[in-house]
N, C-alpha and C positions, 0 to 999 in steps of 0.2 A: 290566452283572448281565444278561449275555446270554441270550438266550432262544431255546432248545432247540426250542420249539413255535414255530408262530405265535404270534407275540405282534403286538397293533398297534407295542408299538416295534419290530416286524419293520421299519418303516418308518424307524424313529429306527437300530436297532442290528442290522435285521437280520431276515428272517421268519424266524418260530419253525417253516411247516411245514418249512422246511428242507433242500431236496433231495431230501422223501421220496418226492417222487413223478418224480425226474429216475432217469435212465439209468443204472445202479453201470458204473464200469468197474474196472478194476483196481487204479488210481491216477489219483490225481487232485488239482490244487493249488486254491486259491482265495483271491483275497487279495480286499478291501474296502477303499475306502478313502471314508466318507460324511463327512459335515458335518449334524449333525441341531440345529435350534434351541433344541430341548428334551428333556433325557436322561430321558424315562418307562422304568418299568418300573413291571408290575403296578401300572396307575393311580397311580401318583406318580412326582412332578417330582423327580428328584436334582440338575441342575444346566441351566443354559441353554447358551447356543452352545458345541456341543464336536465336537471330531471323533473317530472311534470308529474307528480302522483294527484288523482281522481279517483274520488266517491260518488258513485247515483243510485239512488234507490227509484225502482220503479214500482206503482201501487195503481193497479188496472193500467189506464190509459193514461195518468201523472205520472211525471217524473220529474226529478229536482235533486241537485247536484254540488260539489265543491270543486273545484279543478284549481290545480297551481303550479307555477313555474318558480323553480328553483334554481338558477345555474349555476354551475359548477367556476364556472370563469369569471374573473374580477371584472368589476367597474359597467354591470348589468343588472337590474333593480329586478326583484320581487314581484308576483302576479300572482293575485288569489281571483276567481272567476267564481262567483254563485250563478245559478241558475235554474230556471221552473220552468214545466212544459207541460202541454196537454198534445198526446198522439192520439190520433182515430180513423180506424181504418173504412174509407166511404164505399170500399167493394174491391172484390180479391185480389187489384193489382194495383190501389191507389190508395195509397193516406196523408191526410192533412198534419203538418206541424205548426204549432201555436206556442210563443212562449218569449221570455224575457230573461237578460244577463246583466249582472250590476259585474264592472269589471273594475277591482282594486287594486293599485300601486301603491304599498304601503310605504316605500322609501323615495317616492316621487313628492320632491319639495313643491308648497306651493307656492314658494318667493321666486319660484320659476316661470310665475305663469301658466304654468300647464295644469291637467287637472287631473287631482289625486282618485276619481272616481268617474265612471261612466255608466248610463244604461243603455239598453242598448233594446229593442222589441223585434220580434221575426216574427213571418209566414212563410211557410214552406209544402211543397208537394213532392214526396215521393210514390216512385211506380215500381213495378216490379215486372219487366214482358220478355219473356221468352228467356231469361237467366239477367239479364239487364239491368241496372237498378237507376235508370235517371231520375232525376230532383230539380225543382228549381226552388231558388229561395228571394227574399225579400229582407232586408232587414233596415233598421234605422235606428242612429244611434243619436238619442234626445240630448246628451251633454254636449258633442260636437256635431251636431244638426249636421249627419251624415248621411246618404242612404248608400247601401250595396245592394246589386243583385251578382246573382249568382247558379250558373248553370254549371250540373255535373252529371257524373256519370262513372257506374262503378258495375266490376264483372268479376267473378272468382272461376278460375278454374283448378278444378277438381284432380288432385293427385292422390287416387287411393291407394295405390300400391306403396307410396312412402307415409300416406296416412296423415296427407296436410292438403293445403291448397295455391295459389297464386291469386292473391286480393288484389284488382286492378282499378285505380280510381284513377280519375281525371277532372278538373274544372274550369270556367274561366269567366270572370268577373267581371266590375265597374266602381269604382267607390266615385261618390262626389258630393262634393261640401258643397252647404248654402251658401259660401262663399267665394261659390266660382273655383273653386280646387277637386280634379278629380283626374284616375288612374286608371287604365286597366292591367288587369295580371291574371296569369293560368297556370296551370300545374299540372304535374300528374307523380302516379308513385306505384311502389308493387310491394306485396307486404306478405310475408310468409308467416302462417299462423300453424301452431304443434300443440294440440292438446297432450297434455300430461297424464289428467284424470280429471273426471266427470265435473273439476270445480277450475280447474287451472288449466291457460296456455300461455306460451311463449310465444313473443312475436318480434320477428326481424324485418327490419324494409329498407328503402330507400325512394326518395322522394326530391322531385325538381322543381323550385320554379322562380318567374320572371315576372316582372311589374314594370310597368314604368313611372314609379311611384318618385317624386324629387325629382323628378322631369330628367332622370337617368335612366339605364337598363341595367340589371344586375342577375345575371343567371344564377342560381342556387341552388347547390345539389347537396343533402342531406342524409342521414344515415338515423336509424329507430332500432332499438330493443328493451324487449322489458316482457312483463307479463301480468295474467291478466286473472284476476280470482274472481267467481260469482254465484252465487249462491240465493 
């Protein structure tokens, strides 16, 4: 479940401030190959040890891509997400992000009564104020009839002497369905990127997530490591 805004799963499934603060070029391609000790999305754990490769193409303000989760551990389902969006700068410190995601679960049997695909629309605002990157997003899953609201914050601590930084993220959110089910979630994380060359960066991080889903609370600590290639 790819997070198009900053998620703590950003450390596991990619940062959800997703290039909102990066200068836009006419055309760019980004490849991610992360390993995560737990696949966490909106405060819930969906799988243990997983590889989560992704590909994103950006043309001007438009972007689209595919993200997958391939569990190494047994008894967990694969996931493939397709997404498409548009990002527009409103002023020097604020941009708007609009798009949609199709979540696909190829191994999920329809006989279980669960949907093997769902579709979600989203709209969000991302800012950049004094180095802090606040954001607010609203999501609606048409298949599950579920609303999600999320507030998020990012900050990068530069470490120029060793050629890296500590990227800190935090988020809080609430999921509500039309049948009355709802839960709150929160999380934070740290990621340390190290640039190998102009096109490749290795990343290592740790994240924490917590939610009240299923009427119980579960603290989750997870780790991530991978490489990002862009051109």
